[in-house]
N, C-alpha and C positions, 0 to 999 in steps of 0.2 A: 751192689749195695741196694738193699730194699729201702724204699722211701714211701711216705704217705703224702697226700695233699697238704696235711698240716705241717709236716716236717720239711717239705720241699723249700719254702722260702728261706728258712734258716740255713739249709744246706747250700743253696745257691749264693748266699752272701759270703760263704767261706770258699767255695770252689765251683768250677764248672768241669764236669767230667767229659770225656770224648764221645760218649754214647749214652743215650737215654731211651728207655722203653716206657711208654705211658699206656697202661691197659685198663679197661673197665667198661661198664655199660651205663654209667651215669654221665650224660652228655655235658652238663655244665661243668662238673668237676674235672672231667677229662680235658675239656677245652681250656679251662683256667690253668691246669697244670702245664699243658703244652705252651700256652701263652707265656707263662712265667719263665720257662726254659728259653724260649725264643728271645724274650725281653733281656734276660741276663746275657745271652750270647751276643745280641746286638750291642749292648753296653760294652762288651769286651772286644768289639771290632769285627764280629761276624756280619758283614754287611750284605752278603748275598744269600738268597734262599732258593733251593731247588726242591720241588715237590714231585713225588712219584706216587700215583694211586695204583696199588697193587691188587690184582685179581687172578683168576685162573689163567687168563691169557697173557699174563705178564712175560715179557722177554727179560729174563733175569740176567742174562749176559749183558744186555744193554744197560740194565740198572747198575751192575757192577762196574762197567766201563765208564758210565756217566759219573758215578760217585768217585771213581779214581782219577778222573780227568781234572787237571789243574784249571782253575778259573782264570780267564783272561782279564777280568774286570775287578776282582776282589782277592785280597790276600787270604781272607778267611771266609768260610761259607757254611751254611747249614744245609745238610741233605736230609730232607724229611720224607719218610716212607710211611704211607698210610695203608694199613692192612686190616680192613674191617673184620674179617673172620678170625684173625689170629692164627690161621693155618696156611703157611706159605708153601706147603708141600716139601718134598725131599730136596729138589733143586733150590727152591727159594730159601729153605732153612739153611742150606750150606752157604748161599750168598750172604744172607743176613749174619751168620756166624763169622764169615770172613770179613765183612764190613765192620763188625763190632771189634774184631781183633786187630784190624789194621787202622782203625780211626786214629787220627793224630791231632796235633795241636792246632792245625789249620782247617780241619774238617770236623764238624760236629754232626754225628748221626743221631737223628731223632725218629724213633719208630713209634707210631700211634696205632693201637689195635683196640678191638672190642675186648670183652672179658675173655681171659684165657682159661680153658678148662684144665683139669688136673693133668691130663696127658700133655697138653701144650706147655704148661708151666715147666715140665721136665725136659723140654726139647733142647737140643744142643745150642741153638741160636739164643734161646732165652738165658741159658746158663752162661753163654759168652758175654751177653750184655750185663748180667748180674755180676760177673767177675771183673769186667773192665769199666763198667759205668754204673748208672743208676736205674732202678726199676721202680716206677711209681705205680702202685696198685690202687686203683680207684674203686671204691665200693659205694653203693647207695647209702644214704643216710637212714639209719634205723628209725622207726616211728618214735621210739622213746628218746631219740636225740634231736628230733626235728626242731623242737622249741629252742634248744641250746644253739643249734645251727642258725636259726633265725635271729636269735639274740646277738650272736657274733656278727651277722651281716648288718644288723642295725647299728652296731658300734662302728663298723667300717664306713657306713653311710652318714655317721654323725647323728643318728636318731636314737633318742631314749624311748623305752617302751615298757608297757606293763605286761604281766604274764598273760592276762586275759586276751589281749590283742594278739600275742604270739600264738597262743593256743588256737585262737580262731583262724589265723592265717594257716597254721599247720593243718587244721581240718579242711579248710577251703582248698588248699593245694594238694593235699593227699600225697605228700612225698615227691611231687613234681618240683624239683629245684629251680628249673627254668621259670616256671610259673610263679614260684615264691619270690624269686629275685625280681621278676617283672612287677609284682604287686608292691614290693618294698620301694622300687625305684619310682613307681607311680606316686606312692605316698610321699616320697621325698620331694617330688616335683610340686606336690600340693602344699609344700612348706609346713609339713607336720614336724614340729620340734619334739613332741612327745606322742608316741603312737598309743592310741587307746582302742578298745574294742569298738566303740562307737564310730571312730574314724574309719576303721576297717569296713564296718557296715556301710557307712556313707559312701565309701569309694568303691563299693562292690558292684555298682552298676545302676540298674533301673530302680524305679520307685518302689516296686514290690518288695525289694530286699530291705527297705527301711522298716517294714512291718515285722521283721524278725525280732527286733527288740521288743515290740508290743507283745509278741507271742511269749517271750521269756517273762515279761512282767505279768501277763495274765496267768501263766502257769504258777509263778511264784506266789501269786495272790489267791490261788485256787478258784479263779473265775472261769469255770469250765465253759460256759456258753461263749464268752468272748474268745477264749483260747481256740475253741473249735472253729469259730467263724474266721479268725485270722488264719488258722491252719488250712482251712478250706480255700481261702483266697490265695495263700502262698502256693498251694498245690495247683490251683487253676492257672496261675501265672507262671508255673514251671520254675519256681524258686530253687536255688541251689540247696540240695539236701544237706551238704556239710554245714551250711549256715544255719539251717533249721535245727539240726542236731546240736550245734553249738548252743543255740538258744535254750534247748531243752536241758542240756547239761548245766548251763549257767543257772537256770531256775532250780534245778536239783541242789546245786551247791548253796544257793541263797537260802532256800528253805531249810536245808540240813543245818547250816551254821546258825541260822536264826533260832531254830528250835533247841539245838544243843547248848546254845549260850544262854538259855532262859532259866538256868538253875533247876533242871528237872531232877527228881529222885533217881538214883542209879538204875533201878529196875526199868523205869520209864525210858531213860536214856538208851539202855541196851535195846529195848524194843524198837525205838525210833531208828537206831543204827541198823538193825536187822531189816526194817522196812525199807530204808533208803538203799541198802545194798541190793535189795530185790528190784527197786526201781532202776538202779544202775544197770542191772542185768537186762531189764527191758530196753534201756537206751542202747546197750551194746548189741542186743538183737537187731534193733532198728539200724544201727551202723553196719552190721554185717549184711543185712538185706540191701542197704543202699549201695554197698560195694560189691554185691554179687556173691558174697561168700556164704549166704544163707538163703533159703527159699522164703518167699513171703513178700509182702508189700510194706516197705519202710514207712510210708505215709500212714497206713493203717496202724502200724505198731506205735507210731508217735501219737496218734489219736487215742489209742488205748492207754498210753502213758499219761496223757493229759487227764483222762478220766481217773486214773490211779492217784495222781497228784491232788485232784480235787475231791478225793474221797468217794468217787462214784465208780468203783471198779466194775468193769464189764466182764473181764476174763480173769482167772487166777493169775497172780504174778508168777514168773518163772522162779525156780529155786535159786537162792543166792549161793555163790561159792563160799567156801569156808573162809572166815576172816583170818 
């Protein structure tokens, strides 16, 4: 039975299968899925846990014998097999398949692996688990789902939030779910009942990061001199680029919405939309540079964007994608 981290809690409320495989390369979700299975098993009387770390030198016969030995101290137990590579080899594959097929009411087999490639997914032992038990496949959270994931985490923690704060957290953590959870828990400890972008900035760390909001305000107001001074200070103090880029995007949105809401003639509104799409392209270029996906200096690109926003273009804007 194939399961996802989202469907696993509902599944466990209904039943506990004799064997589970949890695979993936997202540490937080992998750990949480395994924790949920263990917690449900403990609630049902599986009071003993036996852990085997498996590698190339594993004595598979010893693993099989240990898993098949009755416990002297508990009627029910969890046998946990950790296989980081997801490749147990021929002998290991046979043992895992045998354990999956022989797992019974008093022994829960929990196999935890890294991401399984296409070949490994078709292995006999994986098919045996899928047939008799549950296979929880864990995948990284896609960039376009990160804000939704953060919103769900806020609900779990009892924190309300605005979208700007969540977008900023998504930028700061760049898909690192462990870091994102840590930030939310820190904000929870600071007694934030409603999470705002300003609170995220204030909790970000040293005083230099408090100037990110000033950068956003200067860009939105077209105050080029002030924006460049703040930007230079942020760069000198090694501020986090995701925060700086967030400030730039916020300024773009502020200016864009302000101008389009001012009742412009249709032709002028179309020209402004085209102009801001090209500014967004500049911001995306800076983001790519910051993340190593493009050549160039992200700080220099942000400085060029500040000049563009202030009406003092230094270099031509990049062409905009089709709307």
